[in-house]
N, C-alpha and C positions, 0 to 999 in steps of 0.2 A: 395339522400333523397326521391326522387319521388318513387323509388322502395320500400323503407321502408314504405312509406305511403300506397302503394298498398297492401303490406303484412299486415299492420295494418288494413286496410279496409277489407281485406279478412277474417282475424281473427274475426273482429267485426261483419262482415256479418253472419258468421257461428253462432256466439253466439247469434246474434239477431234472427236468424231463429229458433234456439233451445229454446231460453228463452224469446221470444217476445222482447220488447224494453228494457228488462233487460240487453241486451248486450251493451247498451249505457253506463252503469256504467263501464264496463270493458274497453270499447273503450276509454272513457275519461281518465281512469287510464293509458292505453297504450300511449295515446298522451301526458300525463304529464311526463311519464318516458322514453319511447323509443327514441324520437327525441334528447334528451340530449346526447345519445350515439353517435350521428352523428354531434354533435356540434350545434344543433338547439334546441331552447326552445320556447314554445308557452304559452301565458297567458291563464287563464281560459276563458276570453272573446273570444279569437280567437278559442280556442278549441271548445267552445260551437257552434260557427258558422260552424266549420268543421264537427262536429258531426251531426248538423242539416241536412246538405247536404247529408252526408253519410247515415244517417238513412232514409231519404226520399227515397233513392234507395233501401237500404237493406230491409226496411219494405215492400215496394211495391212488390219486387221480392219474399220475403218470404211469403207474404200474399196469393199469387196466389195458392200455394199448399194447404194451410188450407181452402181457400175459395172453391176450387174444391171438397175437401173432406167434406165440410160442418162442419168443426170443428170451428164454430164461434157461438156466442150468439148475435142474432140481437137486442134483447131487450137492452142489455148493450151498444151496438154500438149506438143505437138511443138516449139513455139517458146520456151516458158518453161522447160520441164523440163530439157533439157541444160544451159543456162546456169546454172540454179539448182544443179544438181549440182556444176558447176565452182566456182561462187561459194561454195557450202557448204563444199567442201574447203579453199579458200583461207581463208575466214573462220574456220573452226574451228581450223586450224593457227596462224593469226595471233593468235588470242585468248590463246594460252599466253604471249605476250609482253606482255600487258596486265595491269595490276593489278586486284584485286577491286573497288577503289573506282571505277576508271575504267569498268569494265564495268557496274557498277551505275548510274553516272551516265548512260551511253549508253542503258542499258535504260530508265531513267526518262524520258529524252527521247523515246524511241520510243513509250513508253506514252502520253505526252501527244499525240503525233502520231496514234496510233490512236484516242484519245478524240475528237480533232477530226474525224477522218475519219468517225466514226459520225453526225455531224450534216450531212454533205454530202447534197445532193439525190440521191435514189435513182432509178434508172431503172425504167421499167415492165417488167412480166414479158414482154410481147410486143415489146419493143424489138429492133431489128435489131443484132446484135453488131457491135462495131467491130473491124476487122481492120487491124493494123499490125505487120508482122514486126519492124521495127527497135525499136519500143517494147517489144514482147514479149521480145525477146532482151535488151535493155539492162535492163529492169526485172527480168527473171528473174535476171540476173547480180547486180544490186544487192541484191535481196531475199535471194539466196543468200548473199552476203557477210555481211549482217546476221544472217540466220538461223544461219549457221555460228558466229558469235560467241557465241550464247546457246543453241546446241543446238536451234534452231527456236523459241526464245522470241520472235524477231522475225518469225516466219512469219505472224503475224496481219496483216501488211501485205499479204499476198496477196489477201485478201478485198476490202478497199476498192479495190484496183487493178482487180480483175476486175469488180466491180460498177459502180464509178463511171467507169472509163476504158474498159473493153472492153464495158460494157453487158451483162453476163451476169446472168441471174436468180439470186437468192440461193441457192436450193437447188443449182442447177447450179454456181454459184461454189464452194460448199462441196465438192461432189464433185470438181470440177476442182482445187481447192486441195489436197485430200488427195493427188491423183495427183502434182501438181507438188511438193508437200511431201515425198512419199515419195522422189522423186529427190533433193531437197535434203538429206534426212537421210542418204541413202546417201553423198553427197559429204561431209557433215559428219562422218560416222562415219569415213571414210577419213582426212580431215584431222586429226581429234581423235586417232585412233589413232597417227598419225605424230607429232603434236605432243606426246603424252604418253608417248612411247616410254621415257623415262627415269624418269617419275614414276608410271606405272601408270594404266590406264583403269578407271573405276568400273563394270566389267561386272556385279558382283554386285548393287549397289544398283539398277542399271538393270533387271536381270532381275526383281528383286523388284517394282519399279514396274510392269513389264510384266505380272506375274501379275494385277494388278487392271486394267491398261489394256486387255487383250484383250476381256474381257466388257464393260467400260465403253465401248470404242469401238464395239462392235456395237450396244449399247443406244442410245448417243447418235446413231448414224447412222440407226437405225430411227425414233427420235423426230423427228430433223431432217427425214427424208423425208416424214413425215406432217404436220408443222407447216406453217402458212401462212408465206409469205416474210416478211410484216410481223411476225409473232410471233417468228420466228427473228432478225430484225434487232433487235427490242427487247431480246431476251435478250443478244445480242452487245454491244449498246450499254451496257446496265446493267452487265454483267460487266466490260467493259473500263474503264468509268468508275470503278467501285469499286476495281479493282486499281490504276488509275493514281493515284488519290487516296492510297491506302495506300503505294504506292512512293515518291511524292514526300514524303509526311509523314515516312517513315522516313529518307529521304535528307537532308532538311532538318534533322531532329532530330539527326543525327550531327554537324552543324556548329553546333548550338546555336541555329539560326534559329527553330525551333518547339519547344515542350515535347514530351517523349516521352510516349506514352500506350499 
């Protein structure tokens, strides 16, 4: 099982480097599906803790490449970062009071929203960035709350916000999202550690995921930096659509609304 977690971490690291913290959505899905093939299942609560640790390493390693290439927006980091940290701490601590089924249902709804966001009109690479401190702070806090619930599984909402609302070019949005997401995951780690004080935090599984996540994050960020914005957007859209369909199919099959497959 350890080797499987390393492979999952490596895959999630590549996707995180390519798509910012959007890779957390797919990593959460992989942890819901793949371990069962090896006779192991994890609850959404434990998965959230594992994803927090993995994302801490993959976001850090992936951010290095974008930072050196100056593909970041410092304005959004300053105004979205701190609220995301606070929201992440509150969201991760609150998630311990929710059931696995409720968290899965919320996660499925967010995946549907992410799918719809992929079809929104994209801005041109040379568009003037939109600046609004109030929006940045409020959205940073809101995304932090959702991201904290799933250990950054909802962090994929950062990219559509940066691209469609703040008019940030895709590659710069990825680099900026990694920086904001890193602050979010620090807050989520604090909140999850406090919330699981009596039940134990999955440090071991998280570190095993991180073994694969570190080289995966570096590889993904280098690939993302070299790819055209349009190609990067297509990959993001396809990945989120596939994951969204699978999540909804699994959720509906649990209630007998669709056959299991």
